[in-house]
C-alpha positions as CSV (number, residue, x, y, z in Angstrom):
1,M,-34.1,11.3,-7.8
2,S,-35.8,8.0,-6.8
3,Q,-33.5,5.2,-6.8
4,S,-36.0,2.4,-5.5
5,G,-35.2,0.7,-8.6
6,S,-31.8,0.6,-8.9
7,T,-29.7,-2.5,-8.2
8,P,-27.0,-2.1,-5.5
9,G,-23.7,-1.1,-6.1
10,A,-25.1,0.7,-9.4
11,R,-26.1,4.0,-7.9
12,P,-23.4,6.9,-8.1
13,A,-21.1,8.4,-6.0
14,R,-22.1,11.3,-4.4
15,R,-19.3,13.0,-2.8
16,A,-21.7,15.8,-1.3
17,A,-23.0,12.7,1.3
18,R,-20.4,11.7,3.1
19,W,-22.3,9.2,5.5
20,E,-22.6,6.8,1.8
21,R,-19.5,4.5,2.1
22,Y,-17.6,2.4,5.0
23,R,-14.9,3.7,5.8
24,V,-11.6,2.4,8.8
25,T,-9.2,4.8,9.5
26,H,-5.4,4.7,11.1
27,P,-5.6,6.5,14.4
28,F,-4.6,10.0,14.1
29,S,-0.4,10.6,14.2
30,A,1.7,12.8,14.9
31,K,3.1,13.0,11.8
32,D,-0.5,13.5,10.2
33,Q,-1.0,15.9,12.0
34,A,1.9,18.7,11.2
35,G,1.2,17.9,7.6
36,L,-2.1,19.0,7.8
37,W,-1.3,22.3,10.3
38,G,1.1,23.4,8.0
39,A,-0.4,23.4,5.1
40,I,-3.1,25.3,6.4
41,V,-0.3,27.4,7.6
42,G,1.3,27.5,4.3
43,V,-2.0,28.6,2.5
44,V,-2.9,31.5,5.4
45,A,1.0,32.7,4.8
46,L,0.3,32.1,0.8
47,A,-2.9,34.3,0.9
48,V,-0.9,37.2,3.3
49,L,1.7,37.4,0.9
50,L,-0.3,37.5,-2.4
51,G,-2.9,39.3,-0.9
52,W,0.5,42.1,-0.1
53,A,2.1,41.9,-3.8
54,L,-1.1,41.0,-5.7
55,D,-3.2,43.9,-3.6
56,M,-5.6,40.9,-4.5
57,K,-7.8,38.9,-1.5
58,G,-6.7,36.6,0.8
59,G,-10.2,34.8,1.4
60,V,-10.0,33.6,-1.8
61,V,-7.2,31.1,-2.0
62,I,-7.9,30.2,1.6
63,V,-11.7,29.5,0.7
64,A,-10.1,28.0,-2.8
65,A,-6.9,25.4,-0.7
66,V,-9.4,23.8,2.3
67,P,-11.0,21.4,0.3
68,F,-8.1,20.6,-0.9
69,I,-6.7,19.9,2.5
70,V,-9.2,17.9,3.9
71,S,-9.1,15.5,0.7
72,W,-5.8,15.5,1.5
73,Y,-6.1,14.8,4.7
74,E,-8.8,12.9,4.6
75,N,-6.7,10.4,2.3
76,R,-3.9,10.1,4.1
77,R,-6.0,8.3,7.3
78,T,-8.2,6.4,5.1
79,A,-7.1,2.3,6.2
80,F,-10.7,0.8,4.5
81,Q,-12.9,2.7,2.1
82,F,-15.8,0.9,-0.3
83,D,-18.8,3.7,-1.3
84,A,-20.8,3.1,-4.8
85,A,-17.5,3.6,-6.9
86,G,-15.5,0.5,-5.5
87,V,-13.1,-0.4,-2.9
88,R,-10.0,1.2,-1.8
89,F,-7.0,-0.5,0.6
90,G,-5.5,2.5,1.7
91,A,-4.1,3.8,-1.4
92,V,-4.9,1.1,-3.4
93,P,-8.0,1.3,-5.1
94,L,-9.2,-1.8,-6.7
95,P,-13.1,-2.0,-8.8
96,W,-16.4,-3.8,-7.6
97,S,-15.8,-5.6,-11.1
98,D,-12.5,-7.0,-9.2
99,I,-13.5,-8.5,-5.8
100,T,-15.2,-11.7,-5.0
101,E,-15.1,-11.7,-1.5
102,F,-14.3,-9.1,1.7
103,V,-12.6,-11.0,4.4
104,V,-12.2,-10.5,8.2
105,A,-9.4,-12.0,10.3
106,T,-9.4,-10.9,14.0
107,P,-6.0,-12.8,15.2
108,E,-6.6,-14.2,18.6
109,G,-5.1,-11.3,21.1
110,G,-4.5,-8.6,18.9
111,T,-4.8,-5.3,19.3
112,H,-5.9,-5.2,14.5
113,A,-8.1,-6.8,12.6
114,L,-7.2,-7.7,9.4
115,I,-9.9,-6.6,6.4
116,G,-9.2,-8.1,2.9
117,A,-10.9,-9.2,0.0
118,R,-10.0,-11.9,-2.6
119,L,-10.2,-11.0,-6.1
120,R,-12.5,-13.0,-9.8
121,P,-9.2,-15.1,-11.3
122,G,-7.7,-13.3,-13.5
123,A,-7.7,-9.4,-11.9
124,A,-4.2,-8.6,-10.3
125,L,-3.4,-5.5,-7.8
126,P,-2.9,-2.2,-10.5
127,A,0.8,-1.5,-11.0
128,G,2.9,0.6,-8.1
129,G,0.5,0.2,-5.3
130,P,1.9,-0.6,-1.9
131,V,1.0,-4.1,-1.0
132,P,1.4,-4.8,2.5
133,A,3.8,-8.0,3.8
134,H,1.6,-11.6,3.9
135,D,-0.3,-12.2,7.1
136,P,-0.5,-15.6,7.9
137,D,-3.7,-14.7,9.8
138,M,-5.1,-13.2,6.0
139,P,-6.1,-15.9,3.6
140,A,-6.9,-13.0,0.9
141,P,-4.2,-11.1,-1.6
142,I,-4.3,-7.3,-0.3
143,H,-5.2,-6.5,2.8
144,V,-5.0,-3.7,5.7
145,A,-4.6,-3.7,9.4
146,V,-6.7,-1.5,11.7
147,L,-7.1,-1.1,15.2
148,R,-10.7,-3.2,16.4
149,A,-11.6,-0.4,18.2
150,K,-12.2,1.5,15.0
151,F,-13.7,-2.1,12.6
152,D,-17.3,-2.3,13.1
153,L,-17.9,-5.7,11.2
154,R,-22.3,-5.4,11.9
155,K,-21.7,-2.2,10.1
156,M,-19.6,-3.0,7.4
157,V,-22.4,-5.6,6.2
158,T,-25.1,-3.4,7.0
159,K,-22.9,-1.0,4.2
160,A,-21.9,-4.0,1.8
161,R,-25.6,-4.8,1.8
162,V,-26.1,-1.2,-0.2
163,Y,-23.1,-0.3,-1.7
164,A,-21.2,-3.8,-2.5
165,P,-22.5,-5.8,-5.5
166,S,-25.5,-8.8,-5.3
167,H,-22.7,-11.3,-5.8
168,L,-20.0,-10.3,-3.5
169,R,-19.3,-12.3,0.3
170,I,-18.4,-10.9,3.3
171,V,-15.7,-13.8,5.4
172,V,-15.4,-14.2,8.4
173,A,-11.4,-16.1,9.1
174,D,-10.6,-18.0,11.6
175,P,-8.2,-20.4,13.5
176,S,-11.2,-22.8,13.3
177,G,-11.8,-22.3,9.7
178,E,-14.2,-19.4,7.6
179,R,-17.9,-18.3,8.3
180,L,-20.0,-16.6,6.5
181,A,-20.6,-12.9,8.2
182,T,-24.2,-12.3,9.2
């Protein structure tokens, strides 16, 4: 299927092609790893129990459950992501139509970079979504903090040219002001 005539941001998100997104993750945490291994052990135990009690093939349960476990774990670790479908700040999804700019702030001497979004007039954040407290270094209403080592501004700009609508800008905010990311 050729998409040479399509506009950026108009292509459908295809889950099969995992590289067709920009994603920044939280570092590995002991709690998340314990949850992952607990889920794996639980599924294997369920497979053994069903195999014994129902004379069912336990491998079917394991094969059916693995995609759900992997998806849950990826969602727990994702700090910021965008693809053709939209943007996600932690657990808060936003459609492309609500965003006008990405704002990137790298506080002086800090270990974290802040990635935020400015919303179009009239757009609101989804109700019930966890929104971090306001950070004086971030001029946008929604943001996430990510390790600087996990963040690549050049890669973000490149991926935004592919997936983001053409009106979206990426600006870098620092104490001297804001400048357009190149």
